[in-house]
N, C-alpha and C positions, 0 to 999 in steps of 0.2 A: 666183623669186622678186624683187622689185622696193623699191627704198631710194632716200631723196634723202640726196643731199652738196652741201655748199659750192661754190661755183665751185674757191673756194681748192682745195679738195682734189682736186677734178677735175683742174685745173690739176695739181694733185703727182702724182698718178696716171695724166695723159699723160705728162708729163716723165720720169717714171719707165719708163713700159711702154716710150717712144722707149729709152732709156738700156740697157732690158734686152731689147729684143729682140722684145717682147711684142706680139702682135699684135692681140688682144682684150680687153678687162676681162674676162672669163670665166678666162681661162688666166691674166693678173694675178693677180687673187683669190686662184685655186686656190695659187700660188705663194708669194703673200705669205701662206698660211692655213699651208702645209706651214712658212716659214720660221718664221712664228709660233710653231709645236707644237714645231718644231727648239729653238727658243730657250728652252721654257721649260722642254723636259727639261735644256738646257744648265743653267737654272737652278737647279733643281732636285737637281741631280747635285753641283754645288757651294756645296748647304747642307751645314752638319755634321750629325752623324747625329742630334742632339739635335732638332734641327726637321724632318728627314727621320720623325723616326718620332713626333713630334707631327702631324704631315700625317697619318701613317699611323692612328694612333689618332681620329683627326678623322673619316679616311674610314670608318671603321668603327664611327660612333657616327651614323647617318643621321638620329637624332631630337634631333640639336643642329643650330640653324640656321644656316647658311651663312657670318652675320655675326661670327657667333657664335665661330665653330672658326680664323675669319681672324684675328679678335682676337687670340684664344690664339696662334696662331702669330705674328703681330707683336711681340706680349709677348715672347715666348722671345728674340725675334730683339735684340727693344731691348735683354734682359739681356745680351747677349754683348759 
């Protein structure tokens, strides 16, 4: 897979690769995606029961567009 990034992003990635001791961009990207996934799980676990239930209901209703499901969740979170 090929993609284009800005020179600023490339510089940021190269700096972080050196700081983390990562030797190539493939390894760095794998680590970044793993960290992102762990962060998402932690974020989900920090949500209150009502919000998690709303997410689970939205997952069970695939006919609802993702944007609409996300808006419902944001609305619930805003009420708190």
